[in-house]
C-alpha positions as CSV (number, residue, x, y, z in Angstrom):
1,X,-16.6,12.8,-6.1
2,X,-15.6,9.5,-7.7
3,X,-18.4,7.3,-9.1
4,X,-19.0,4.2,-7.0
5,X,-18.1,1.8,-9.8
6,X,-14.8,3.7,-10.3
7,X,-14.0,3.5,-6.6
8,X,-13.9,-0.3,-6.8
9,X,-11.7,-0.3,-9.9
10,X,-9.4,2.3,-8.3
11,X,-9.0,0.2,-5.2
12,X,-8.3,-3.0,-7.2
13,X,-5.7,-1.2,-9.4
14,X,-3.9,0.5,-6.5
15,X,-3.8,-2.8,-4.6
16,X,-2.4,-4.7,-7.6
17,X,0.2,-1.9,-8.4
18,X,1.5,-1.7,-4.8
19,X,1.7,-5.5,-4.6
20,X,3.8,-5.5,-7.8
21,X,6.0,-2.7,-6.5
22,X,6.6,-4.5,-3.2
23,X,7.3,-7.9,-4.8
24,X,11.1,-7.7,-4.3
25,X,10.8,-6.8,-0.6
26,X,8.3,-9.7,-0.3
27,X,11.0,-12.0,-1.7
28,X,13.3,-10.7,1.0
29,X,10.8,-11.7,3.7
30,X,8.5,-8.8,4.0
31,X,5.1,-9.9,5.3
32,X,2.3,-7.3,4.8
33,X,-1.2,-6.5,3.8
34,X,-2.2,-3.5,1.6
35,X,-5.6,-1.9,1.7
36,X,-7.4,1.2,0.2
37,X,-10.6,2.3,2.0
38,X,-13.6,3.5,-0.1
39,X,-14.0,6.5,2.2
40,X,-10.3,7.5,1.6
41,X,-9.2,6.4,-1.8
42,X,-6.2,8.7,-1.7
43,X,-4.3,6.7,1.0
44,X,-2.6,3.4,0.5
45,X,-2.5,1.6,3.9
46,X,0.3,-0.9,4.3
47,X,0.2,-3.1,7.4
48,X,3.5,-4.8,8.1
49,X,4.7,-7.6,10.4
50,X,7.8,-6.8,12.4
51,X,7.9,-3.2,11.2
52,X,11.1,-1.2,11.7
53,X,12.0,2.4,10.8
54,X,14.2,1.1,7.9
55,X,11.3,-1.0,6.5
56,X,9.0,2.0,6.8
57,X,11.5,4.2,4.8
58,X,12.0,1.5,2.1
59,X,8.2,0.9,1.7
60,X,7.5,4.7,1.5
61,X,10.3,5.1,-1.1
62,X,9.1,2.1,-3.1
63,X,5.5,3.4,-3.2
64,X,6.3,7.1,-3.6
65,X,5.5,7.2,-7.3
66,X,1.9,5.9,-7.0
67,X,0.4,9.3,-6.5
68,X,-1.1,8.0,-3.2
69,X,-0.5,8.9,0.4
70,X,1.3,6.0,2.0
71,X,0.4,5.0,5.6
72,X,2.7,2.3,6.9
73,X,2.0,0.7,10.3
74,X,2.6,-2.4,12.3
75,X,0.1,-5.2,11.5
76,X,-2.0,-6.2,14.5
């Protein structure tokens, strides 16, 4: 079990890292939101506007080296 103070640091670090990794796609027009939930710190949730299968594959490929599970879904 991760200490509570480390959970917050982990969430901040993973959010920053994923934002940096997705920067090029954002410049290409990707609109998204990334979140990591305290109850599931092993999954990176990426909520995307106008999600397509190709975007899903590109995002998963881009974030594959983070050591996190990547859950990509259409943003509501």
